[in-house]
C-alpha positions in Angstrom: 0.0 0.0 0.0 2.8 2.4 0.9 4.8 1.5 -2.2 1.7 2.0 -4.4 1.1 5.4 -2.9 4.8 6.4 -3.4 4.5 5.3 -7.1 1.4 7.4 -7.6 3.2 10.4 -6.1 6.1 9.8 -8.4 3.8 9.7 -11.4 2.1 12.9 -10.6 5.5 14.6 -10.2 6.6 13.3 -13.6 3.4 14.4 -15.2 3.6 17.9 -13.6 7.2 18.4 -14.7 6.2 17.4 -18.2 3.3 19.7 -18.4 5.1 22.6 -16.8 8.3 22.1 -18.9 6.2 22.1 -22.1 4.5 25.3 -21.1 7.9 26.9 -20.4 9.2 25.7 -23.8 6.2 27.4 -25.5 6.8 30.6 -23.6 10.5 30.7 -24.8 9.4 30.1 -28.4 10.1 26.4 -28.7 6.7 24.8 -29.5 8.4 21.8 -31.2 10.3 21.0 -28.0 7.2 21.5 -25.9 5.4 18.7 -27.8 8.2 16.3 -27.0 8.3 17.3 -23.3 4.5 16.9 -23.0 4.7 13.5 -24.6 7.6 12.5 -22.3 5.5 13.5 -19.3 2.4 11.5 -20.4 4.1 8.3 -21.6 5.3 7.1 -18.1 1.7 7.5 -16.8 0.3 5.7 -19.8 2.8 2.8 -19.3 1.9 2.6 -15.6 -1.8 2.6 -16.5 -1.3 -0.2 -19.1 0.5 -2.3 -16.5 -2.3 -1.8 -14.1 -4.9 -2.8 -16.7 -3.0 -6.0 -17.6 -2.7 -6.8 -13.9 -6.4 -6.4 -13.4 -7.2 -8.6 -16.4 -4.9 -11.3 -15.2 -6.6 -11.3 -11.8 -10.1 -11.6 -13.4 -11.1 -7.9 -13.2 -11.7 -5.6 -16.1 -9.6 -2.5 -16.2 -12.1 0.4 -16.1 -9.3 2.9 -16.5 -8.9 1.8 -20.1 -10.7 5.1 -21.1 -7.9 7.1 -19.6 -5.3 5.0 -21.3 -7.0 5.3 -24.7 -7.4 9.1 -24.3 -3.7 9.6 -23.5 -2.3 7.3 -26.2 -4.8 8.7 -28.8 -3.9 12.3 -27.9 -0.2 11.6 -28.5 -0.9 9.6 -31.7 -3.2 12.4 -33.1 -0.7 15.1 -32.4 -2.3 16.6 -29.3 0.4 16.0 -26.7 -0.8 18.8 -24.5 -4.1 17.1 -24.1 -2.3 13.9 -23.3 -0.1 15.7 -20.7 -3.2 17.2 -19.1 -4.9 13.8 -19.0 -1.8 12.3 -17.4 -1.7 15.0 -14.8 -5.4 14.6 -14.1 -5.2 10.8 -13.9 -2.1 10.7 -11.7 -3.5 13.6 -9.6 -6.8 11.6 -9.2 -4.8 8.7 -7.7 -3.2 11.1 -5.2 -6.5 12.7 -4.5 -8.1 9.3 -3.9 -5.2 8.5 -1.4 -5.9 11.7 0.4 -9.6 11.2 0.5 -9.4 7.6 1.8 -6.6 8.6 4.2 -8.8 11.4 5.7 -11.8 9.1 5.9 -9.7 6.4 7.7 -8.2 8.9 10.1 -10.4 7.9 13.0 -9.9 4.2 12.4 -6.2 4.6 11.9 -5.8 6.6 15.1 -7.3 3.6 17.1 -4.6 1.3 15.6 -1.7 3.7 16.0 -2.2 4.3 19.7 -2.3 0.6 20.6 -0.1 0.1 23.8 3.2 -1.5 23.2 5.0 -1.6 26.6 3.9 -2.1 30.2 5.6 -1.6 33.6 5.4 -4.9 35.5 6.1 -5.2 39.2 9.0 -7.5 40.1 9.5 -7.7 43.9 9.7 -4.1 45.0 10.6 -2.6 41.6 9.0 -2.2 38.2 10.5 -3.4 34.9 9.5 -2.3 31.4 8.3 -5.3 29.3 6.6 -5.7 25.9 2.9 -5.7 26.3 2.7 -9.3 24.8 4.8 -10.5 27.8 2.2 -9.5 30.4 0.4 -12.5 32.0 -2.9 -12.7 33.8 -2.3 -11.8 37.5 0.7 -9.5 36.9 0.8 -6.2 38.8 1.3 -3.3 36.5 2.0 0.4 37.0 0.2 2.9 34.8 1.8 6.4 35.0 0.1 9.6 34.3 -0.6 10.1 30.6 0.1 6.5 29.7 -2.2 4.1 27.8 -3.5 1.2 29.9 -1.7 -1.8 28.3 -4.1 -4.7 29.1 -7.5 -5.2 30.7 -7.3 -5.4 34.5 -8.6 -4.4 37.9 -7.6 -1.2 39.7 -5.7 -1.7 42.9 -5.6 1.9 44.1 -8.5 3.7 45.8 -9.4 5.5 42.5 -8.1 6.2 39.0 -9.2 8.8 36.4 -9.3 7.4 32.9 -10.0 8.9 29.5 -12.1 6.3 27.7 -12.8 8.4 24.6 -10.8 6.0 22.3 -13.1 3.2 23.2 -16.5 4.9 23.8 -16.3 8.3 22.1 -17.0 10.0 25.5 -14.5 12.8 26.1 -15.0 13.3 29.8 -12.7 11.4 32.2 -14.3 8.5 34.1 -13.5 7.8 37.8 -12.8 4.1 38.4 -12.5 2.9 42.0 -10.8 0.0 43.8 -11.7 -3.3 42.2 -13.3 -1.7 39.1 -12.1 -2.6 35.6 -9.6 -0.6 33.6 -9.8 -1.5 29.9 -6.8 -1.5 27.6 -6.6 1.5 25.3 -7.9 4.0 27.9 -5.5 6.8 29.0 -4.6 7.6 32.6 -5.4 11.3 33.0 -4.9 11.3 36.8 -2.3 10.1 39.3 -0.2 7.0 38.8 -2.0 3.9 39.8 -1.4 0.1 40.0 -3.6 -2.6 38.4 -3.7 -6.3 38.2 -3.9 -7.8 34.7 -7.1 -9.8 34.1 -6.3 -10.6 30.4 -3.4 -11.0 28.2 -2.7 -8.4 25.5 -4.2 -10.5 22.7 -7.4 -11.1 24.7 -7.8 -7.5 25.9 -10.4 -5.0 24.8 -8.1 -3.0 22.6 -6.7 -6.0 20.8 -10.3 -6.9 19.8 -10.9 -3.3 18.7 -7.7 -3.3 16.5 -8.9 -6.6 14.9 -12.3 -5.1 14.2 -10.7 -2.0 12.7 -8.6 -4.1 10.4 -11.7 -5.9 9.2 -13.4 -2.6 8.7 -10.5 -1.3 6.6 -10.3 -4.3 4.3 -13.9 -5.3 3.7 -15.6 -4.1 0.5 -19.3 -3.1 0.3 -21.5 -5.0 -2.2 -22.7 -1.6 -3.4 -19.0 -0.8 -4.2 -18.7 -4.0 -6.2 -21.9 -3.2 -8.0 -20.5 0.2 -8.9 -17.4 -1.5 -10.3 -19.6 -3.6 -12.6 -21.5 -0.6 -13.9 -18.2 1.1 -14.6 -17.4 -1.6 -17.1 -20.3 -0.3 -19.2 -18.6 3.1 -19.5 -15.9 1.7 -21.8 -18.1 0.5 -24.7 -20.5 3.5 -24.4 -17.5 5.9 -24.5 -15.9 4.1 -27.5 -19.3 4.1 -29.3 -19.9 7.8 -28.7 -16.3 8.7 -29.7 -16.5 6.6 -32.9 -19.9 8.2 -33.7 -18.5 11.8 -33.2 -15.5 11.0 -35.4 -17.6 9.3 -38.1 -20.2 12.0 -38.3 -17.8 15.0 -38.1 -14.9 13.4 -40.0 -12.6 14.9 -37.3 -10.7 12.4 -35.1 -10.1 15.2 -32.6 -13.8 15.1 -31.8 -13.5 11.4 -30.9 -10.4 12.2 -28.8 -12.3 15.0 -27.0 -15.0 12.5 -26.0 -12.4 10.0 -24.7 -10.7 12.8 -22.7 -14.0 14.1 -21.2 -15.1 10.6 -20.1 -14.4 9.7 -16.5 -15.2 6.6 -14.5 -14.3 8.3 -11.2 -17.9 8.8 -10.0 -18.5 5.0 -10.3 -15.2 3.6 -9.1 -14.3 6.2 -6.4 -17.5 7.7 -5.0 -18.9 4.6 -3.3 -15.6 3.4 -1.6 -14.7 6.9 -0.4 -18.3 7.5 1.0 -18.4 4.1 2.7 -15.0 4.5 4.3 -16.0 8.0 5.4 -19.2 6.6 6.9 -17.3 3.9 8.7 -14.9 6.5 10.1 -17.8 8.7 11.3 -19.4 5.8 13.0 -16.1 4.9 14.8 -15.9 8.5 16.0 -19.2 7.8 17.8 -18.1 4.5 19.4 -19.6 2.4 16.7 -17.2 0.0 15.0 -18.6 -1.3 11.6 -16.7 -4.2 10.1 -16.4 -2.7 6.6 -18.6 -1.3 3.9 -20.8 -4.4 3.5 -22.4 -4.2 7.0 -22.7 -0.4 6.6 -24.7 -0.8 3.3 -26.8 -3.6 4.9 -27.6 -1.2 7.8 -28.8 1.3 5.3 -31.3 -1.1 3.8 -32.7 -2.5 7.1 -36.4 -2.8 7.5 -36.6 -4.8 10.8 -34.6 -4.5 14.0 -34.8 -7.4 16.5 -33.6 -6.8 20.1 -32.6 -9.2 22.8 -34.0 -8.1 26.2 -31.7 -8.7 29.1 -28.6 -6.5 28.9 -29.8 -4.9 25.7 -33.1 -3.3 26.2 -32.6 -3.7 30.0 -29.7 -2.9 32.2 -29.1 -6.6 32.8 -28.9 -8.2 36.3 -30.9 -7.6 39.4 -31.4 -4.1 40.9 -33.0 -3.3 44.2 -36.3 -1.5 43.4 -38.1 -1.4 46.7 -37.8 -2.4 50.4 -41.1 -3.5 51.9 -41.1 -3.5 55.7 -43.3 -5.0 58.4 -45.3 -2.4 60.4 -43.0 -0.4 62.7 -39.7 -1.6 61.0 -37.0 0.6 59.5 -36.2 -0.1 55.8 -32.6 1.2 56.0 -31.8 -1.0 59.0 -33.3 -4.0 57.2 -31.2 -3.3 54.1 -28.1 -2.9 56.3 -28.6 -6.3 57.9 -29.4 -8.0 54.6 -26.4 -6.5 52.8 -24.0 -7.3 55.7 -25.0 -11.0 55.5 -25.0 -11.1 51.7 -21.3 -10.1 51.7 -20.6 -13.8 52.4 -22.4 -15.0 49.2 -21.3 -14.9 45.6 -24.8 -15.1 44.3 -25.8 -12.4 41.7 -28.7 -11.4 44.0 -26.3 -11.0 46.9 -24.1 -8.7 44.8 -27.2 -6.6 43.9 -28.2 -6.2 47.6 -24.7 -5.2 48.7 -24.3 -2.7 45.9 -27.7 -1.1 46.7 -26.6 -0.7 50.4 -23.3 0.8 49.4 -24.9 3.2 46.9 -27.1 4.5 49.8 -24.0 5.1 52.0 -24.9 2.4 54.5 -22.0 1.0 56.6 -22.0 -2.8 56.6 -21.1 -5.1 59.5 -19.0 -8.3 59.3 -21.1 -11.5 59.4 -20.1 -14.6 61.3 -21.2 -18.2 61.4 -22.7 -18.0 57.9 -24.5 -21.0 56.4 -25.9 -20.9 52.9 -28.7 -23.1 51.6 -28.4 -23.4 47.9 -31.6 -22.1 46.2 -33.1 -20.7 49.4 -30.7 -18.1 50.9 -28.4 -17.9 53.9 -28.3 -17.3 57.7 -25.7 -15.9 60.0 -25.0 -13.7 62.9 -24.8 -9.8 62.7 -24.2 -7.9 65.9 -25.2 -11.0 67.9 -28.6 -11.4 66.2 -29.5 -14.3 63.9 -30.3 -12.9 60.4 -31.7 -14.9 57.6 -32.0 -13.6 54.0 -33.7 -15.5 51.2 -37.1 -17.1 50.4 -40.1 -16.5 52.7 -39.9 -20.1 53.8 -36.3 -19.8 54.9 -36.8 -16.4 56.6 -40.0 -17.4 58.4 -39.3 -21.0 59.1 -42.3 -22.1 57.0 -44.9 -19.9 58.7 -47.8 -18.3 56.9 -47.0 -14.9 55.4 -48.4 -11.9 57.2 -50.6 -9.4 55.4 -47.8 -7.0 54.6 -45.7 -9.9 53.3 -48.6 -11.0 51.0 -48.8 -7.5 49.7 -45.1 -7.5 49.0 -45.4 -10.8 47.1 -48.3 -9.4 45.1 -46.2 -6.3 44.2 -43.3 -8.5 43.3 -45.5 -10.4 40.9 -46.9 -7.5 39.0 -43.5 -5.9 38.8 -41.9 -9.1 37.5 -39.6 -8.8 40.5 -37.8 -11.2 42.8 -38.7 -11.0 46.5 -36.0 -11.6 49.1 -37.2 -11.7 52.7 -35.2 -10.7 55.8 -35.8 -12.0 59.3 -34.2 -11.0 62.6 -34.2 -13.7 65.3 -36.9 -15.6 63.6 -39.2 -12.6 62.9 -39.7 -11.5 59.3 -39.1 -7.7 59.2 -38.7 -6.8 55.5 -38.9 -8.0 51.9 -36.4 -6.7 49.3 -37.8 -6.5 45.7 -35.2 -6.9 43.0 -35.8 -6.7 39.2 -34.1 -5.9 36.0 -34.5 -2.3 34.7 -35.3 -0.8 31.4 -32.3 1.1 30.1 -33.0 4.9 30.6 -32.3 5.6 26.9 -34.4 2.6 25.6 -37.6 4.5 24.8 -35.7 7.3 23.1 -33.6 4.7 21.2 -36.7 2.9 19.9 -38.3 6.2 18.8 -35.0 7.3 17.1 -35.0 4.0 15.1 -38.4 4.7 13.8 -37.3 8.2 12.9 -34.3 6.7 11.0 -36.7 4.7 8.8 -36.9 1.3 10.5 -40.5 0.0 10.0 -40.6 -3.0 12.4 -39.1 -3.5 15.9 -39.3 -6.9 17.6 -38.0 -8.2 20.9 -36.8 -11.8 21.0 -35.8 -13.2 24.4 -35.4 -16.3 26.4 -37.2 -14.6 29.3 -40.7 -15.5 30.3 -43.7 -14.0 28.6 -45.0 -11.8 31.4 -41.6 -10.0 31.9 -41.1 -9.7 28.1 -44.6 -8.2 27.6 -44.0 -5.6 30.3 -40.9 -4.4 28.5 -42.6 -4.6 25.1 -45.6 -2.6 26.2 -43.4 0.1 27.8 -41.5 0.5 24.5 -44.5 0.1 22.1 -42.7 -2.7 20.2 -44.3 -4.3 17.1 -43.9 -7.9 18.3 -42.7 -9.8 21.4 -41.2 -13.3 21.1 -40.6 -14.8 24.5 -39.3 -18.1 25.9 -36.9 -18.5 23.0 -33.8 -20.7 23.3 -30.7 -19.5 21.3 -31.5 -21.9 18.4 -35.1 -20.5 18.4 -33.7 -17.0 18.2 -31.9 -18.0 15.1 -35.1 -19.3 13.6 -36.9 -16.1 14.5 -34.3 -14.1 12.8 -34.5 -16.3 9.7 -38.3 -15.9 9.6 -37.9 -12.1 9.6 -35.1 -12.2 7.0 -37.4 -14.0 4.6 -39.6 -10.9 4.6 -37.2 -8.0 4.9 -33.6 -7.1 5.6 -33.1 -7.6 9.4 -30.8 -6.3 12.1 -30.3 -8.3 15.3 -29.0 -6.5 18.5 -27.7 -8.4 21.5 -25.0 -8.5 24.1 -24.5 -12.0 25.4 -22.8 -15.2 24.3 -26.3 -16.8 23.8 -27.0 -14.0 21.2 -24.0 -14.9 19.1 -25.7 -17.4 16.8 -28.6 -15.0 16.1 -26.2 -12.1 15.5 -24.3 -14.2 12.9 -27.5 -15.2 11.2 -28.9 -11.7 10.7 -28.2 -9.5 7.8 -26.5 -7.2 10.3 -25.6 -8.3 13.8 -25.0 -5.5 16.3 -23.3 -6.4 19.6 -23.4 -4.2 22.7 -19.7 -4.7 23.3 -19.0 -2.2 26.0 -19.0 -4.9 28.7 -16.7 -7.1 26.7 -19.0 -9.8 25.4 -16.3 -11.3 23.1 -18.3 -14.0 21.5 -21.1 -11.7 20.4 -18.6 -9.1 19.3 -16.8 -11.6 17.1 -20.1 -12.8 15.6 -21.5 -9.4 15.0 -20.9 -7.1 12.0 -21.2 -3.9 14.1 -19.9 -3.5 17.7 -21.2 -0.6 19.9 -18.3 0.3 22.2 -20.2 2.6 24.5 -22.9 1.3 26.7 -25.7 3.3 25.0 -28.6 1.7 23.1 -29.3 4.9 21.2 -26.1 4.3 19.2 -28.0 1.6 17.3 -30.3 4.2 15.7 -27.3 6.4 15.1 -25.5 3.6 13.2 -28.6 3.2 11.0 -28.8 6.9 10.4 -25.1 7.1 9.5 -25.5 4.2 7.1 -28.5 5.6 5.3 -26.9 9.0 4.9 -23.6 7.4 3.7 -25.5 5.3 1.1 -27.5 8.3 -0.1 -24.3 10.3 -0.5 -22.7 7.5 -2.5 -25.7 7.2 -4.8 -25.9 11.0 -5.2 -22.2 11.2 -6.1 -22.6 8.5 -8.7 -25.7 9.9 -10.3 -24.6 13.5 -10.4 -21.0 12.7 -11.4 -22.0 10.4 -14.2 -24.6 12.9 -15.3 -22.0 15.6 -15.5 -19.6 13.3 -17.3 -22.3 12.4 -19.9 -23.0 16.1 -20.5 -19.2 16.8 -21.0 -19.0 13.9 -23.4 -21.9 15.1 -25.5 -20.5 18.6 -25.6 -17.2 17.2 -26.7 -18.9 15.1 -29.4 -20.6 18.3 -30.8 -17.3 20.2 -30.8 -18.0 22.5 -27.9 -15.3 21.0 -25.7 -11.8 20.6 -27.1 -9.5 17.9 -25.7 -7.6 20.1 -23.2 -10.8 21.7 -21.9 -12.3 18.2 -21.7 -9.5 16.9 -19.6 -9.8 19.9 -17.2 -13.6 19.3 -17.0 -13.0 15.6 -16.3 -10.8 16.4 -13.3 -13.2 19.0 -12.0 -15.9 16.3 -12.0 -13.6 13.9 -10.2 -12.7 16.4 -7.5 -16.4 17.4 -7.0 -17.4 13.7 -6.7 -14.7 12.9 -4.1 -15.4 16.0 -2.0 -19.1 15.2 -2.1 -18.4 11.6 -0.9 -16.4 13.0 2.0 -19.5 14.7 3.3 -20.3 11.3 4.9 -17.7 12.2 7.5 -20.0 14.9 8.8 -23.5 15.0 10.2 -26.5 16.5 8.5 -26.1 20.1 7.5 -28.2 22.3 9.6 -28.4 19.8 12.5 -26.3 22.0 14.7 -28.3 24.1 17.1 -27.9 25.8 20.4 -27.6 23.3 23.2 -27.8 23.3 27.0 -24.4 23.1 28.6 -23.7 19.5 29.8 -23.0 20.8 33.3 -26.4 22.4 33.5 -28.2 19.3 32.5 -26.0 17.2 34.9 -27.1 19.6 37.7 -30.7 19.2 36.8 -30.6 15.5 36.8 -28.7 15.4 40.1 -31.6 17.4 41.5 -34.0 14.7 40.3 -31.8 12.1 42.0 -32.0 13.9 45.3 -35.8 14.2 44.9 -36.1 10.5 44.4 -35.3 9.9 48.1 -38.3 12.1 49.0 -40.5 10.3 46.5 -39.5 6.9 47.9 -40.4 8.1 51.4 -43.8 9.4 50.2 -44.5 5.9 48.7 -43.7 4.3 52.0 -45.9 6.7 53.9 -48.8 5.9 51.5 -48.3 2.2 52.0 -48.1 2.5 55.8 -51.4 4.4 55.9 -53.1 1.2 54.9 -52.7 -0.1 58.5 -52.7 3.0 60.6 -55.2 5.3 62.3 -55.3 7.9 65.0 -52.1 9.8 65.9 -49.8 7.5 64.0 -51.7 8.2 60.8 -51.7 12.0 61.6 -47.9 12.0 62.1 -47.3 10.3 58.7 -49.7 12.7 56.9 -47.9 15.7 58.5 -44.5 14.2 57.5 -45.7 13.8 53.9 -47.0 17.4 53.8 -43.6 18.6 55.1 -41.8 16.6 52.3 -44.1 17.8 49.6 -44.0 21.4 50.7 -40.3 21.6 51.5 -38.8 19.4 48.7 -41.2 18.7 45.9 -43.1 22.0 45.6 -39.9 24.0 45.9 -38.3 21.9 43.1 -41.3 22.4 40.8 -41.3 26.2 41.4 -37.6 26.3 40.6 -38.2 24.3 37.4 -40.9 26.8 36.3 -38.8 29.9 37.1 -35.3 28.8 36.3 -35.1 25.6 34.2 -37.8 26.3 31.6 -36.2 29.6 30.5 -33.0 27.6 29.8 -34.9 25.0 27.8 -36.9 27.6 25.9 -33.6 29.1 24.6 -32.4 25.8 23.1 -35.6 23.9 22.0 -36.5 24.0 18.4 -40.1 23.3 19.1 -41.4 24.8 22.4 -44.8 23.2 22.5 -43.6 20.6 25.0 -42.9 23.4 27.6 -46.7 24.1 27.8 -47.2 20.5 28.9 -44.4 20.8 31.4 -46.0 23.9 32.9 -49.3 22.1 33.1 -47.6 19.3 35.0 -46.0 21.9 37.4 -49.4 23.4 38.1 -51.1 20.1 38.7 -48.3 19.0 41.1 -48.5 22.3 43.0 -52.3 22.0 43.1 -52.1 18.6 44.7 -49.5 19.9 47.2 -52.0 22.7 48.2 -54.7 20.0 48.7 -52.5 18.0 51.0 -51.5 21.1 52.9 -55.1 22.0 53.5 -55.8 18.5 54.7 -52.7 18.3 57.0 -52.7 21.7 58.6 -54.5 21.5 62.0 -55.2 17.8 61.6 -55.5 15.9 64.9 -56.1 12.3 66.0 -59.8 13.0 66.6 -60.3 14.1 63.0 -58.3 11.3 61.4 -61.1 8.8 60.5 -60.6 6.3 57.7 -62.0 8.7 55.1 -59.4 11.4 55.9 -56.6 8.8 55.8 -57.9 7.5 52.4 -58.0 11.0 51.0 -54.5 11.7 52.1 -53.3 8.4 50.5 -54.9 9.4 47.2 -53.2 12.8 47.2 -49.8 11.4 48.2 -50.1 8.6 45.5 -51.1 11.2 42.9 -48.1 13.5 43.8 -45.7 10.5 43.7 -46.9 9.3 40.3 -47.1 12.8 38.8 -43.6 13.8 39.9 -42.0 10.6 38.7 -43.6 10.8 35.3 -42.8 14.5 35.0 -39.2 14.0 36.0 -38.8 11.2 33.4 -40.2 13.5 30.7 -37.9 16.3 31.7 -34.9 14.1 31.6 -35.7 13.0 28.1 -35.7 16.6 27.1 -32.4 17.2 28.9 -30.9 14.3 27.0 -32.1 15.8 23.7 -30.8 19.3 24.3 -27.6 18.7 26.1 -24.4 19.7 24.2 -23.8 16.5 22.3 -20.7 17.6 20.4 -17.4 19.4 21.1 -15.0 20.9 18.6 -13.9 17.4 17.5 -17.5 16.2 17.2 -17.1 13.8 20.1 -20.2 13.0 22.2 -20.7 14.3 25.6 -22.7 11.8 27.7 -24.7 12.9 30.7 -25.4 9.8 32.8 -29.1 9.6 33.4 -30.1 9.7 37.1 -33.4 8.1 36.5 -33.9 4.4 35.9 -37.3 3.0 34.9 -38.0 -0.2 36.7 -40.4 -2.8 35.3 
C-alpha cells in the first residue's frame, strides 16, 4: 500500500514536470520542444496505467481505467500531446487525491490502531520493569503512569483512577474508576499514577479486539461498491461508441479524442468506496465499529430490528427497586442487615443487595457463622442477632405470610420482580424486591430507530412472557417473542429475514448465533462480550442503546451520498462527453472538465464524515443538564419516602396516621413544591432558549401546576389535623393525594430528563459526544 502510494506520487511529479516544462518551452518560443516534453510527461503515466490494466485482467477484473489509457495514447498519436499531458496530470492527480480522501476518511480508524499500547511496567518484587505488552500475563501487577495508555485489561488496585475512555467509547469526559473496578486497555490515565492487576493478556484484551475489528473494517468491501465496479465496465463500450460516432459524423478524429478525454469513471469507481470509508470512520468516532462497507450498506437497507431483552433493552442483572417492611420496621436497617450478611455470598442477587446498600452510603457489618442453603438463601450472625435472607420459607421457618408480606409478594408479581425476605431472630421484618431495569435511553432509542426509517421493531428473548410483555408494552414494540432458546432466536431471525432485511441486536454469548444469522448483527460490546462481538458485524463500544439508531442513520446517509455522487457525477460526465462530441469542448478543456468532476465527486463523498447540514443548534451546557438530573436524583429519596408513607397508611389510624400525613406534607412542601417552582422559574427559560419546538414546555408547565395544586390540597388536609379528626376517610383522601403526587412527579421527571438528553451539548470541537449519565432508571 505504501509502495503504491509512493508510485502514484512519483507519477504525478513526472506528469507535472512534463506539463510545466512544455509550457515553459512554448513561452520561450520552442513549440516543437514543448510537444516532446508533453509526450515525455504523459508516456510514463500511460505505461503505468497499461501495466495496471493488464494486472487487473490477469486477476479476473476488467480495467475500467482503459478510457484514460486510450485518451492519453490517442492524444499523443493524433498530435495533441498537450491534451495527453493534461490527462496524465489529471489521472495521476486523481490517484493522489483518492489516497488523500481515503486517508482522511480512515483517520479515526487509523488513530485507534496507531495508539495501541506496546509496553507495560510490571512489578517484580519491590521494583518495576518495562516489558513488551505481549509479555504481560494474567495476574501480573502493573504500574500505569500519568498520561500512559492502559496496556491490558485489569482491575484497579488503588482507591481510584481517572481514565480517558474516549478512544473506546467516544465519550471525552474522564471517568473515575475505583478500587476493584475494571480498567480497559486502550484507555488513558489522566490522573495520578496507579497500580492494576492484569485480568487478560494483551491478545485477549479489549483494545486488541478493537484493533482486529478496525482491520476488518478497513479491508472489507461493500456489495454496493462491487456493483458500482460492474457498472463502470459499461462506460468503456459507451465511450468508444460515442467517440466513434463523433469521429464518423464529423470526419474529425479530434472530436473522438475529446469524447475520450472528457469521459471519467471516477464517480463510479471512487464515490462509493470513499463514501463508505467516510461513513465507517464517522461511526467509529461515535463509538460504533462497523466491520467494513458491507455491513454499513446492509444497515442502510434495514427494515426490521430485533432486540434481545436482558442486557440490551434492559440494564441486565438484578437491581433493588423497593424495600417493603413490616409495620414499625425501618427499611434502611433491614437493608443494612441483609447486605451485611450477603457479603458472604457470591450469588448475583447478593451482589445486587450489597451494591444497593453501598450506593445509599450504608455502613455494613462483618457477618459470622454464615450458612448458605443453595436455592433458598443464607443465615448468619450480625451484631449478635440471627439474620436470615432468602425465600419467605427460609426467613419465616415455614410460617404463613403476614398481610404486609402477602402485599409485598403481590407487588413483586406484577412488577416481575424477585422477592428476598429478611428475618431477625426468627421474625420477618422486610422484603427486598429486585428486578431488571429498562435502560434509561431505551424509549428514546426505539423512537429514534423509527425516525431513522426502521419499520418494524421486535423483541426476541429467552425470558418468560410476562416480563417480556411488560418491556414490550413500555417501548411500544411491534412484536414480542418470549421463551426462545438460542436456536429458536436464530429461527426467529431467519423468519424475519425472509420478509425484509433484518438487524439483530444483542450482548450475550447466547446471542452470538442470532447475530451471525442476521443481515447485520449489532453487539453491545461495552461490557466485553467477546463471543457476540466476534459474531457481530457492528460493535457498539459505548454502553448506550441509542447508538444503534445512530448507526442506522449514518449508514443511510452514507449510502444516499454515494448514490448521489454517482448519479450527479456520471450525469456531468455524460454532459461533458456530449459537448465534446458536438465540438463545444476541445481535448484540453475536456481533460480539465474531467478532473473538476472527479474532485467534486470525491469532495461530495467525503460529506459522509460529517453530520447533517443544519443539524447543529444551540444546546444546553452539559454541566447544567447534569445539575438538573442530580436534583432529580435527590428528589427520588423524597418520593421513595412518600411511597412508603402511602403504603403505611393502609394499616394506621389515630395519631400515628396523623404523624405520617404531616410528615408527607412537610416533604411535599419543603422538597417537591420547591423543586417544581424552581423548574418553572429557572429551568424552563433555559430549555426555551435551546428547544427547536417549544410546544412541550406548555405540557411541562401544566404538570407543574397540577403538582402544586395537589400539594396545596395535601397542605389544607394536613394543617391542623389531629387524632380525633383522622377517620378512615381522611386517611384515604391523604393516601390518594400522596399517591397522585408521587406518580405525577415521577412521570414528570422522566419527561424532563428525556428533554435534557435531547438538548444537552452533544458535540465538542472534534465532534465527540458528551454523555450525561441519566439519574433516572425505569423499573419494570
